[in-house]
C-alpha positions as CSV (number, residue, x, y, z in Angstrom):
1,M,0.0,0.1,-0.1
2,T,1.3,3.5,-0.7
3,S,0.7,6.7,1.2
4,M,-1.0,9.8,0.0
5,D,2.7,11.2,-0.4
6,E,3.7,9.0,-3.0
7,E,0.3,8.8,-5.2
8,P,0.2,11.4,-8.3
9,R,-1.6,14.5,-8.0
10,R,-5.4,13.7,-8.7
11,T,-8.8,15.7,-9.3
12,V,-11.1,14.6,-6.8
13,A,-14.9,15.6,-6.2
14,V,-16.5,15.8,-2.6
15,T,-19.6,16.6,-1.4
16,G,-20.4,18.1,1.9
17,A,-17.1,19.9,1.8
18,T,-18.2,22.4,4.1
19,R,-18.3,20.6,7.1
20,G,-18.0,17.1,9.1
21,L,-16.3,14.3,7.1
22,G,-16.6,16.2,3.9
23,L,-14.7,19.2,5.3
24,A,-11.9,17.0,7.0
25,L,-11.5,15.1,3.6
26,T,-11.2,18.2,1.5
27,E,-8.7,19.9,4.0
28,R,-6.8,16.5,3.7
29,L,-6.8,16.4,0.1
30,L,-5.9,19.8,-0.2
31,E,-2.7,19.6,2.0
32,H,-1.5,16.7,-0.3
33,G,-1.7,19.1,-3.7
34,H,-4.8,17.4,-5.3
35,R,-7.1,19.4,-7.2
36,L,-10.8,19.5,-6.1
37,V,-14.6,19.9,-7.2
38,I,-16.1,20.5,-4.3
39,C,-19.9,21.5,-3.3
40,G,-22.1,21.9,-0.3
41,R,-25.2,23.7,1.2
42,S,-23.4,26.8,2.6
43,E,-21.9,29.4,0.4
44,A,-19.5,31.0,2.9
45,P,-17.5,27.8,4.0
46,L,-17.2,27.1,0.1
47,E,-15.6,30.6,-0.8
48,A,-13.4,30.4,2.2
49,L,-11.9,27.2,0.7
50,V,-11.4,28.6,-2.5
51,R,-9.6,31.6,-1.0
52,R,-7.3,29.3,0.9
53,A,-6.3,27.1,-1.8
54,G,-6.8,29.3,-5.0
55,P,-9.3,29.1,-7.9
56,D,-7.0,26.7,-10.0
57,Q,-6.8,24.1,-7.2
58,V,-10.6,24.2,-6.1
59,L,-13.8,24.5,-8.0
60,A,-16.8,25.1,-5.5
61,R,-20.4,25.2,-6.0
62,R,-23.4,25.6,-3.9
63,V,-25.2,22.1,-4.7
64,D,-28.1,20.6,-2.9
65,V,-27.2,16.8,-3.8
66,R,-30.9,16.1,-3.4
67,R,-31.6,18.0,-6.6
68,A,-30.4,16.3,-9.5
69,A,-30.2,19.6,-11.8
70,E,-27.8,21.0,-9.1
71,V,-25.6,18.0,-9.3
72,E,-25.7,17.9,-13.3
73,A,-24.6,21.4,-13.3
74,W,-21.9,21.1,-10.7
75,A,-20.4,18.2,-12.8
76,E,-20.8,20.1,-16.3
77,A,-18.8,23.3,-14.4
78,A,-16.2,20.8,-13.9
79,V,-15.9,19.2,-17.2
80,E,-16.1,22.8,-18.9
81,R,-13.1,23.9,-16.8
82,G,-11.2,20.6,-17.7
83,L,-11.1,18.9,-14.4
């Protein structure tokens, strides 16, 4: 098994990135240099994560994953950015 430090940098999608397990995962992945496509229901924490890591590192959108149209728009934004 290899550690995250040995893994190539990847683009990772994380839902619920503004709190709890999703936030912890987001922070850990950022520490290891991965690019992230994140979403959550709270705008301010998403903006803070983008400011912290930079817009080249993080694509963040306010999304309620119970709404298919919002999830589709989030995914389309990631594809448009080439992530």
